[in-house]
N, C-alpha and C positions, 0 to 999 in steps of 0.2 A: 820778052815778057816784061810787063810793067812792074813797078814796085808794088808788092803785096804786103800788107801789114798783118801781123799776128791776129789782131782783133777782128779782121775781116774773115778769117778762116777758123778761128778757135772753136766756136760753137758748132760749125759744120763738121770740123774734124772729130769732135767728141761724138756727134750724132752718127757719123759714118763708122767710126770704130766700134761704138756700142752696137750698131746694127750688124756689123761683121761678126762680132763676138756672139751675138744671138744666133745668127745663121750657122756659124761654126759649131755651136752647141747643139743645134737641131740636126746637123748633118750626121752626127754619130748614130742616130736611129734610122738612117736611110740605107738604101741598097748601095752596093759597091760603085755602080756607075754614077749615082748622084754624089756620093762622097768624093769621088775623083774630080768631078766637075767643080764642085764647091771648093775643094782644096786647091786645085790649080788656079781657079779664078781669083779667090781671095788672096792667095800668096802673091800673084802677079800684080793685083791692084794695090796691095799694101806696099810692095816694093816700089811701084811707080809713084805712089803718094809720098813715100819717104824721100824719093829723089826730087820730087817737086817741092816739098816743104823745106828741103835743105837750103834753098835760096831765099826763103821768106825771112824777113828781118825778125830777129828775136823769137824764132820758132824752132830752135834746135830741139827743144823737148818734145814738140809735136812730131817732128821727123823721127826722133828716137822712139816715140810710141808706135809709129807706123812700122819702123824697122823691127821693133820687138814683136809686134803682131805678126809680121811676115816670117820672122824666125820661128815663132811658136806655131804658125799655121803649117801643119805637116800634111802634105799631100800623101795619100796612100799609094802613090805611083811606085815608089821604091819597093814597098812590100808586095804590091801586085806583081811587079816585074820579077822579084825574087821568087814568089810563089809560082808564077808561070814557068820560070826557068827550072826550078826544082821538080815540079810536077812533070814537065816535058822531059827532063832528064830521067826521072823514074820510068816514064812511059817508054822512052827510047831504050833504056837499059833492059827493062823487063821484056820489051818486045823482041829485041835482038837475042837476048839470052834465052828466052823461052822457045824461040824458033830454032836455036842451035841445039837445045836439049830436048826437043819435042819427042815424046814417046818414052823418054827415060825417067820422067818425073813420076813419083807416086801420086795417086789421085788427089790426096789431100793437099799436097804441095802445088799441084797443077791448079786446084781450085783456089788456093790462096793467091797464086800468081794471077789468076784470072780476075779475082776481086781487086787486087792492087792495080792491075791494068785498067779496069773499069773506073776505079776511083781516080787514078791519075788522069785518065782521059776526061773524066767529069770536071776535074779542076781546070784543066786546060780549056775545055769548052766554056765553062762558066766565066773564066777570065776573058776569053776572047769575046764572048757575048757582052760582058760589061764594058769592055773597051770600045766595041762597035757602038753601043748605046751612048757611051760618054762622048765619043768623037762625032758620030754622025746622026745620032738619034735624039738630039736635043730639041724635042718637040716643045711647042709653047706650053703644053700642059704638064711637062715634067716637074717633079717636086723641086729639084735643084734650081731650075729656071725660075719657078715661082718664088722661092726663098731669095734668090739673088735679085729679083725684080723689086722686092720689098725695100731694098736699100738703094736701088738705082737712082731715084730722084735726088736723094741726099748726095750720092756720089757725083752725079752730074753737076749739082750746084757747087760742090767743093772743088772738083777738078776744073769746072768752068771759072771759078774765082782765081784759080791758079793758071788760067789760060791754057789748059790741057784738056784732052779728051779722056774719058774713062777707058782704060785699056781693055780690048777684047782679046781673049785668049783662046787657043785651040789646044785640046788635050793631045799631048804627044804620044800617040799610040805606038810609034815606031820603037820606042824604048822597050815596051812590054813585048812587042813582037820579036825584037832582036833577042831578048832574054829567053823567050820560049824556044826560038830556033836554036840558039846556042846550047840550051839545056838539052834539047832533043838530040843534037849532034854529039855532044859530049857523052850523054848517056849511052847512045848507040855505039860510040867508039870504045867506051870502057867495057861494054859487054862483048864487043867483038875481039878486043885484045885479051880479055880474061878468059 
């Protein structure tokens, strides 16, 4: 990488960060899949920008801005994984437990267990659907893709000035899937032990 001066990237840096802040603000009104895509993409891009700007002469404050944005950009993936794990755990526990005591439950308790099973299954299905959309359903007409494209030209200019490419990210669905499977197994084991 050649020597890049602060003056060359300062205006682009501000334009990109302002664009990212606008996109992040709009993401809160979107569906889960779009929030995940935007959260993962902006966090990765901000971390990459901070790493690139570290080597720019007299641009420590710019790199610090990018690092601060990356730290503040919270991807909902951790919450999604926790929600999937808990819902799958409830589903596993209630499924095994209700099968073990089938016929012994009073009708109102059986109805309550049925409602909880349906609710837990609904959460698991909703999370799975959102993750599939976030990972593989990024159609060109999705809201998150449109919002990220609004900042793309400025990102390409900035990363180009730094002789880098804008990072492309993939939503890590495996984390959420693993949490769901673990929750299901733990819930089923707890019910079978008890």
